[in-house]
N, C-alpha and C positions, 0 to 999 in steps of 0.2 A: 464803231458800231458800240461803241462804251455806252453812250446815249442816244436816244429817242430826240433828245431835246436838239433843239440847235447851238452850236460852237461856234459864235464867229469869226473867234477866234482862232479856234481850230482853223474851217473853217478856208480866214483866208493867209495864214502864216502858211510863206512862202518856200520853198526847197531849200533856199539857206538855215531855214528854221524861225529867219525874222521875224516879228508879228507885227502890222502895222501899226503907225501910231495909237496913239488913248485919242489926237484929235480927230482922227480920221474919220468919217462915216462910216458906222460901220454896217449899214446897212446899200449895199448897192440899186438904184435903180433899177424896179424892173423892166424884164424884154420882151416884145414877142414871139416867134418865128414867122417867117415871109414863107408865104401859101406855095410852093412850088409845084401844085396841078393834079387839088386834088387830092391835098394831103394831108386836109385838116385833120385825119385818127393817124396818123402822125406825126403832128404837129399839140396834140392834144393828152394823146399819149410821156412827150416826151414834156410838158407842164406841169407836167403831174408829179414823174422825177423826177423833173428839178429845183422844184420845190420838198425833198424827204429827206431829211435831216440825216437818215440811217448812212442811207445811198452816197447820198451829196461827199459828208466826209470820208465815206468812207471811197469812193474810188479817184474822186482828187489828189487822193492823195497820194496814189497808184502814179512810180515812178514810170517816166516813159522807156524805161527797159526792164518791164519786170517782168516779159515777152519775149525778150530778145531768145536765140536761142544759138551760141556759135555750132556750125559743123564744118569742120576742115577744114575752120578760121576764117568760114562764111555764113552772113549768117542766116539761120533756115526762113523760110516764108511765113510768117502769120497764121494759122487757123481764121473760120473765115469769124467765130465768136468772141474773140482774140483781139482781130479789130475795131469789130462793132463796139469791146469792148475801151478800146481804148478812142473812138470817136465821142460815144458817149462822156467817156476823160472829158476829151476839149473843149467840149460842147459846156457842159459846163461849168470848167476854169472858166468860159468866155460868158455865161450865165451871169456871174453871180463875181467876176471882177476880177477875179485870179491871174487869170495874165496880163492886164494892166495892174495891178499892184508891185509885179513885177517889173515887169519895164518902168515904173514908175509913169507912168498916166494915166488920166484920169475918168473914169468908171466913166463908157459908153451906153448912148439910150436905146439907139438905130434896133430896130429887129433887126436877129437872126435866119439868115438864109439856112437849114441841117441839113447839108447839101451831101455831104462825108454820110452819112447816118441813112440817104435817102438811095443812097447812090449803094448803099453796102447791101441794102435789102432787098433792092430789085432786078440787081445785077446778076441774083443766082439764087437757088433755091434756098431755105434754112428749112431745115427741121420736114423738105419738104414742101413744103408750100413757097408759093412763090408772089410774092405782091411784085405788080406786073403800076410800070410808069402809068399815071393818068389816068388807073382808075379806087375809083370807093372802096374799102376797104375796112375789117374791120378794126377798131380802136382794142378790142381782149383782144383777138386772135391776133393783133401784133405783140401786144403784150406777150404774154406765152413764148410767143418766139424768139422774140429777145430776151426772155428768164432763159432759156427753154438752148440760144447760142450762146451765153456769155456762162452760164454750167458745163458744154461741155470744149469753152475756150477752156477754163480755169480746168478742166481734167486731163486736156492735152498738155497742157502746161506742168502737170505733175507729172504725167505720161503714163495716163491713164486714159486707153482710145475704147471712151463706151460708145463705137460700132463693130470691136471685134465679137468675138461669138467666148458668150461663158465668163465677160472680160467682173462681173461681178464675185464669183466665184473665186477669181484669182487676185479680190481685194484684202494687202494684210494687214487692215481692218473692218468688224462688218462698220457698212453706211459708212465708210471716207466719201462714199461720193455726196452726200450731205452736207459735208463743210464749207464748201465753198462759200464766198460774199453769198452767194444771189441765197440760197435754200439757209446761212445768215444772218438775211434782214428779210425773206422775207417766205421762210418754210417756217410754216407751226407741222404736227402733229396728229392727227382723226386716233382718236380714241372706235372700236368700234365691239359693243357686248353683245351675245349673245347670253341671255337670260335661263338657265331650266327650270322649269317648273316645280327641284328638286332640289335649289335652292345653289347650282353649281355654277358658276359666270366663267365665263371666255374671252381676254381677250386680246383682241390682235392690233399694231397700231399700225400703221402707215404715214408719210408727207405729202405735203401739198403744201404749194405756192398761190394758192386763190383759193378764195373761198365761191362755189354757184348759188344766190341764195332764191328759190323762186317768191316771184311777189308780181304772177300775172292772177292767184287763187280774192277773191272778191272781199275776204275777211282780214289780206295781209294788209293793214296799212298801217304798218313801219317795219319798221327793220330789227328792233325788238322779234313781233310776228312774225318777221321772217327766219327770224332765228330762230326762236321754239318754232316753229311748223320743221325747221331742219334738226330739228333734239328733234322730234315726236317722236318714241318708240313705237312700235308696228310688228302686230306679230303676224308671225310664220309661219303659209299654210303649208295644209297637206302636203305639198307639191314642193317642199322646202323643211322637208321632216332634217335637221338633224345628230348625229349618234352624240349621247352627254357624252363626255370623258368623268363626270360623275359619275350618276347611275347606269350611264354602261345602255342607257336606250334609247330609240329615232324619236326619239318631242318634237313638238309644236312650238320653236324657242321664243322668246322675244329679245329682237334685235334691235340698239341704242346707237347711235352713232352718235359722237360728239366731240368739242374741241378740247384736246388733249392736253396740245403741251401750243399757245396762242403761239402768232410769230411774234418783230418788233416791229414792222408793217404787217400790215392785214392789207391785204386785197378785196373787196367785195366784189365777184360780179351779179348784175346783176337782173335776173331770167325772166324778161315779159314779158316770154312770149310760148302756147302753149303747144306740140306738132301732135 
């Protein structure tokens, strides 16, 4: 997470800490993914993730034993999100030729079948959603479920059960759950500001992993216009009156939502339809 730019020497550095020869071609040939039956949504998502420097350079550096827990002399079974993280680690290492480098073998150019990740997302539910084999699914929905699953895997590895009642109140440090590698790469913070006519301003901050921008309206013809629409100030009506902590009156404030702190890698969801 030191940089959002590619550092090929760091990416290709093997587990013994040895970098490849300076005469080695530093850019491995790109590799495609095999369609396993209506898995365009999966392959498109994996291709995007495979060429994000922040994600690749952090996940590929994970040791194989990072989620191993020894209980009574036996290794406990990995949590689902932890398995997905390790499957993604293995896949990214194959995509970027790291495994071939460690074995001293030439880089391959043939497409890769992402069977492990496909089996992981179709064999059981991920946060209540079931991706069924052979059925077309939504790429953005998959991405969010992958983020959530890997995020939960990090929490479980730290001894935090996000499914337990009141688990946030038991954290030793406030917002500790926002320090996983998922949030450190894709996580940012919204600022929601309420502005009273008296001049008082109330700010609240909430984390996000992706940004949903409306592009279905006719006047939105660029990403910049979509951002401006997202951050447009809104005057709340009588049904949404708010008691100002400054003047102590119930008023109709102006609401302004903005990005307070952007993430290292911003994921944008373009909302093309209105319901």
